N, C-alpha and C positions, 0 to 999 in steps of 0.2 A: 719726422711725422710723429704726432702724438699717438697715445695708445688707442684713443677712440677712432682716429683716422686709420690706424693700422688695422683695427678690428673691422671697420667698415670695408677697407680694401680687401681683407681676407675673405669676408663674407661674400663679397661680389666676385671673388675669383672662382675659377673652375673647381679647385679643390674645396673651397668653402661651400660652393653650391652642392657638390656631391655629399659633403659632410652634413649639410642641412637636410638633404634628401634622406640620408640615412637616419638622421634624428627624427624626421617626420614619420619614418617607419618604426623606429625603435621606441619612441616615446609612447605611442598608443599600445604597443606590445607590452611595455613595462607597466603602463597603467592597467591594462587588462590583467596582467599577471598579479599586480597588486590587489585588484578587486577579487580575483580568484582566490588568492591566498588569504585575503581578509575573510572571505566567506568560509574558506576551509578552516581558518583559525577559529572563527566564530562557531562553526559546526563542531569542531574538535572540543572547544571549551564547553559547549552545551552538552556534548556526549559525556565528557569527563564529569561534569557537575551532576548529570543524571546518574552516571555509574556510581558516584559517591553517595548519592541519595539512595539508590537501590541497595547499596551495601549497608548504609546506615539503617535502612528498614530491616535488613536481615539481622543486623546486630540487635536492633530493638526487639525483633520477634524472638531471638534466642534468649535475650535477657528476660523478656516478659514471660517466656515459657519456664525459665528457671525460677522466677518469682512465684508463678502460679503453682509450680510443682511443690515448692516449699510450703506454700499456703495450704495446699491439699494435705501435705504431710502433717502440718500443724493441726489441721482439723481432725485428722485421725488420732493424733496424740492427745488432743484436748478431751476426747471421749473418756480417757482414763480419769480425768479430774472431775468430769460431770457425772460420773457413775454414782448411782445411789449407794452402791456397796464400795466403801473405800478400799483401795488397793495398796499393797505394801509399797512404801517409798523406794525401797531398794529395787523392787521390780520395775517401778516407773522409770527410775534412773537408767536401768539397763536397757529398757525399750527406747528411751530417748537417746542414749548414747549410740545404740545400734543404728537408729534412724539418722543421726547426725553424720555418721561415718559414710553414709551413702551419697552425700552431697559434697562435691568439691568446694573447698573454701569455707564450708560451714563450720564454725568454731564450736557451737553448742546450741542445744535447745534448752529453754528455761520456762518455768511456770511462774507467773507474777500474779500476786493477789491483788485485790481491788485497792489496796493501800499503796501499791507500787513497790512491794518487797518481793524479791525473788525467793520463793520458798523451795523450789526443786529445780536442779540443773543437771544436765548430763555431764557437766564438768565439775570436778570437786573444787571447793573454795569459792564458788560463785554465790551459793545460797546465802541469803541474809543481806545482799546488796540492796540499797534503796535507790531505785531509778525513777522515783515519782516525779522528779523534776525534768526528766527527759521529754522532749517535745513529742516524740512518737507516742509515749504513754498518755500525755495530755490530750493528744488528738483522739486516742481511743476513748478516753473519758468523755470527750465531746460528742461521741456517737459514731465515729468511723468504724467500719467493720474490719479493716486491715490498714496497715501503714507500712510504707517503705521509707525508712528514715534517710536523712542526709548523712554524709560521711562524718565520722567523729572518731576520737581516740578513746577506747574503753577505759574505765577506771581500773580494770584488771591489768593494764599495761600492755595489752595486745597491740598489734599493728593497726593502722587506720582501718576502720570497719564500718559497717552499716547494719541495720536491723530490719528484719521482715517480721512484723508483729501482727497477730490475728486476735480479735476480740472473741471471747467465748461468752455467750449469753444464754439465759434460760428462755423457755418458751414465751415467757411474758416480756422478754427483752431486757431483763435485769442482767447487769454485768456480773459474771461469775469470776472471771479472771482473764489473763492475757497470756497467750502462747507466743513466745519470742524466739526467733532464730538469729543468732549473731554470725554475720558473714564477714570474713577478712577480705578486704578489697583485692589483694594480690591473688586470692584464690580464684578469681574470675577467669584467670588465664586458661583454666581447664574447661570453662563454660563457653567462652568466646574464642574458640579455636579458629580464628580467621587470620591467615598469614598473607600479607600484602607484599608484592614484589618491591624491591628497591626501597624508596623512602615513603611509600604509602603507609597510612596510619589509621587506627580506629580508636574510639574512646567512648566511655560511658560517663555521663556527667550528671551530678545530682541537681536538685531543684535550686540550689544557691549558685550554681555555676562552677562547682568544684569538680575537678577531674577525679573520678573514683578509680577508674582503671583505663589504661591505654596500651596500645601495641604499636610500635615496638615499646617494650617496657623501659622506662626511664625513671630513675629515682628523682622524686620531686618533693620539695619542701611544701609546707602548707601554703606559703605565699605563691609558689609556682603553680599550685593546683588551682588557684583562683583564676579562671579564664573569663568570667562574665564581664569583668571590667574592661577587657581589651577586645572583645568580640561582639559587635553589635548584632551580627548574624545569630550568634548564640542566644542573645537576649530575646530575639524574636521567636526562636525555637522554644525557649523555656516558657514563652507565653502561650504555646500550644500550636504553633504554625510550622509546617515543614518548610525548610529554608535551604537555599543554596547560595553560594557566593565565593568571592575571592577575598581572603583576609590575610593579615600577618600572623604567623604562628606565634602563640604565646611562649613557646619554648625556644625556637630558633630565630624568630624574627623574619623568616623567609615568607614570601607570598605563597599561600596554599589555596587549593580549590577544595571547598568543603560542601558536604551535604549533611544536614542535621534533621532528625525527625524525633518527635516525642515517643516515649516508651508507654505503650498502652497500660492503663491501670496504675500508673505512677506519675509523678511530676518530674521525672528524669527525662533525659534525651540521649540519643545515640548519635555519634558523629563519625563520619568517614572522610578522610582527606588525602590529598596528594599534592606535592609541590608543583607549582605552575611550570617551573623549568623542566621537570621530569615529564609531566603530562603533555606538554607542548613540544617536547624534544623531537619527536618524529616529524612534526610539521616544520620546525626550525631547520632540521637537517635537509629535508626535501627542498625547502625554500632556498637554503644556502647552496645546495647542489645546482638547482635551476638558475640561481643568480650567477654562479660561477660559469655555467654553460652559456647564459645570455651574455655575460661579460666577455667570454672568449669569442663568441660569435660576433659581438660588436667590435672587438679589437681586430679580428680578422677582416671584418667588413671595412673598418677604418683603414687598415693597411692596404686592402684592395682598392679602396677609394683613392688613397694617395697615389698608388701605382698607376691607376687608370688616369687620374688627373695629370700625373707627370707625362703620360703618353700623349696628353693633349697640350699641357702647358709648355713642355720643352719645345715642340715644334712651333707653338704660338709665340714663344719668346724669340725664337730664331726669326720668325716672320716679323715680329715687332722691331727687332734690331735692324732687319733689312729695310723695313718701311722707314725707320728713323734715318737710316743712311740715305735712302732715296730723298727724304725731306731735306737732308743737309747738302748733298752734292748732286742730286737729280737722278742718280742711278747707283746700282751696286752690283756686286758679283752675284751670279745665280745662287739661290739658296736651295739646298737639298734637304728635305725633311721627310720623315716617315711617320705615319700616324693614321688616324681615321681618314677615310676617303675624302671627306669634305675639306679637311686641312690640306691634303695633298693637292686638291683642286685649287684651293686658295693660293698655295705656294706657286703653282703653275701660272695662275693669273697674275700674281705679283711679279714673277720672273718676266712674263710677257710685257707687263706694264713697265718694268725697269728697262727692258730692252728698247721699248718704244721711247721712253724718256731719254735714254742714252743717245738714241739716234737723233731725236729732236734737239738735245743739248749740243751734240756735235754740229748739227745743222745751224743752230743759233750762234755757236761760237764762230763757225765759218762765216756766217752772215755778219756778225759784229766785226770780225776782222776785216772783211771785205769793205763794209761801210766805213769803218774807221780809216782804212787805207785810202779808199777812193775819195773820202771827204777831205782827208788831210793833204793829199797830194796837191790839189789845186790851191789850197790855202797856203801850203808851204811855198809854192811858186809865187803866189800873190805877195806873201810876206817878204820873200827874198828879193823880188823885183822892187817892192816898195822901199826896202832898206837901201837897195842900190840907188834907187831914184833919190832918196833922201840925201845920200852922200854926194850925188851929182849936184843937187840943189844947193847943199851947203857950200860946195866948192865954187859954184857959179854965183852965189850970193843972190839968188832969186827971191822974190817977194815972200814975206812971212806967211801970207795966207795959203800960198801953195805948199809951203813947208808944213803948215798945220794940217792940211788935208792928207799929206803923206803920213804924218804921225797918227792921224785918226785911223787911216787904213791899217797901219801896223798894229795899233792897239786893238782894233776890232778883230783882226785875224788871230791875235793872241787869245782874245776872249772866245772866239769860235773854236780854237784848238782845245781850250780848257773845257768848254761845254761838251765837245766830242769825247774827251777823255772821261768826263763825268758820266756820260751815258754808257761808255764801255765798262767803266769800273762798277757802275750801278748794276749792270746786267750780270757781271761776273760775281759780284757779291750775292745777289739774289739766287744765283744758280750754284753757288758753292765752288766756282771754278777759279777763284782767286788764289794765286800761289805767291808765297813770300820767299825772299832770298835773305835769310836772317844772318846778320853779322854783329860783331861787337863794336859798338860805337861810343866815342867820347862825346857826350851830349853837348857840352860847352863848345867844343871846337866845331861840332857839326852845325850848331845854331849860328855861330859867328860867321862861318863860311857861307851859310845859306843867306844870311842877311846881306852879305857883300855881293853875292851873285845875283840876288833878286833885285838889287838896287836899280838895275837897268830897265826893269819893266814895272816896278812898283815903287811907291813913295816910302822907301824904307828909312828915311831920315827921322820919321816919328816913332820908329820902333827902337826900344831900349832893352838890352838883354842883361839880366841880373842873375847870372848863373855862377855859383861859387866854384872855386877850384877844388879838386880833390873828390868830386863825386864819382862813384863807381860807374863803369861803362854799362850801357844798356844793350839788350838784345833786340835788334830791329832791322827791318829792311830799309836801307837808306832812301830808296826812291819813294817807298810808301810813307816813311816818316817825313820826308820833304813835303809830300802831298798833304799830310795831316797839318804840318806847321803852316804851310802856305794857305790852306783853307781857313784856319783860325786867324792868321794874321790878316788876310784879305778881308775877313768879316770885321775884324776890329778896326781896320783902316777905313772900311767902307761906311760903317755906321757910327763913327765918332770923329770928332775934329781934333782931339788932343792926342796925347802920347799913348802908345800901346807898349806894354811891357811883357817880357818873357822871363819867367823865373822857374826854379826847380829845387826840389829837396828830396832827401831820402826818407821813405816811410816803409819800415820793415824790409821786405825783400823786393820792393818796387821803388821806382823813381817817379815822383809826381811832378808833372810839368804844368805850369799855369800861364795862360795868355789873358791879360787883362786890358780892358779899354775903359775910358771914362766918358762914355756917351750917356744917352738918355735911359738906358736899361730896357729890359723886356718885360711886359706885363706878366704877372704871375700865371694868369689863365693860359698864356701861350707857351710857357716854358716846357710843359710835358710834350708838346707837339713839334718842338724845334728839330728833333732828330728823325722825324718821319720823312719818308720819301716824297718829294715834290712840294713840301710845305714851305711857304714863304711867310715870314712875319708880316703883320699888318703894316708895320712901320717901314717896310722895304719899298713901298710905293712902286715906281716904275724902274727900279734898279735892275740891271741885267742879271741873268742867272736863271737856272731851272729849278732851284730849290732842292738840289741834290748834294750840295757841299757838305752840310753837317751830317746828312745820312751816310755819305761815303766816309766821312771822317770817323763816325761812330763805328762803322763796319771795319775800317782799317785798324782802329785801336783794339777792338775786340778780337780781330784776327791775330794780333800780337799777344793776346792773353791779358790785356788790360781792360779798363773801363773808363768812360768819360762822363762828366756831369757839368752842370752849369750853376753858377751862383750869381744871381742878378738882383739889383736893387734899383728901383726907379729913381732917376735923377742922379745916380752915383756911377753906374756902369755895369759891365758884365765881366765875369771871370770864367773862362772855360778851363777846366782841369782834366787831365787824363794821366793814366799810369802806364808805365812800361816796365817789363821785368828786368831785373838787374842781372848782368852777366857774371856768373860765379866761376872762379877758376878752380878746377878740380885737380 
């Protein structure tokens, strides 16, 4: 059986039906679970993105408050430079240095004149620096009231820093100078004191997309600080829109869930993020646990289905074998099964049917035996007296016409005996009651003896045997093998005028016997029907017989474990071949 046929057979079995029933229950459950977890996954992702956005807003507010606080301080310090009474420079430096010390990360306060030269600074060595080319100073000159610069490396050699600069103007709007605060980026750790569990992170990013400060703190080169090129979400936020999404981390390459929001009063943004694997881990764990539970339940259900199906299929197989035995020999021993009530009732019905069939078979066998005996008894007497009469006629030399009548009587009683035997054998073959007496036979010797003995009742002069010496013995019932040979030989003699040959050869573990005639042959459309019961070929005309000869021959050959076939060609003749098992000496 091919795989497709095997699959169809399994699906149509009791076990297959139970498994399909389980699948029809489990599949909707699995689909429902998948929908539930998809919704839960989606809700968890939305919650995480919103949480990151809320945290980014908090970072933005904290950084904005820090900037505003410094701007207020710068406004207070700028009063000293706008005073109509000049104050001592040493005093101004002390005040500026004291103010700078109050702000974490603030490197110094400095006063810049309108030409971009630092004239006073809270840190020694800075006065005199020309910062007129810095973009934040240029923006002040263009009219901005204050500026938060992008990250840069100061000329003083400090760590990456940024500037919070405030314009100081007269009442008429004329620029008097610029108060600048230089903030070291790493100093923001004291301002943005937000600690995220596990791998959660925060960052403050300038208007160009460079990371100014991040937590957890990681040393980054200038190239690694540039996040704008790899984060489309970040570019949208820098354009002024709060944004959430899932992106690849610029540092680790892992997928992270981010929330980004602009920092009020600046062109910067604040970002909060968390790896997708960490954020979704609770959902994954729950889903994995439930999947294992579902898998366990499905496995247990499958085992139960197999055990339940065996409780049905085992007794069903026993009933099937019993039914097959009934089909072969008409009855069987009582079958004892245990299982569902319906199967036990079916077993009881089959047992009852088997008993009825057995009783009817015994009646039929008795009937066949009786008919056979009662029909043969008068025929035997007729044949015996006819043969005795023939001997008396031969001795008395009476007319040939009388002798011909006696011969006709003898021949027809022989035909009647053959037809009675055909009917008996046909009934026994169909009921499975045929019994064989298997012996080891020398086929060549058996055929030669058969032809000699049959010469008294059949025209065996036209039969030629071509059976080589040295062939192995066959396993056969002598009486049944004689019947097979006589049926085939009588057919050959009956439907041909020429020679009939018998040959044999060894093929594997069988002996193939061939009976050939050289008659008109049998039409191709009739050949498949020749071995059917009561079928007579169209060319048979009114010839005697019941159409049982080849049917019985086929049954007898198959009862020996062989098979029979016909090779026929119109105008050439027929060859009937059959096989017999070889007797092997152990």
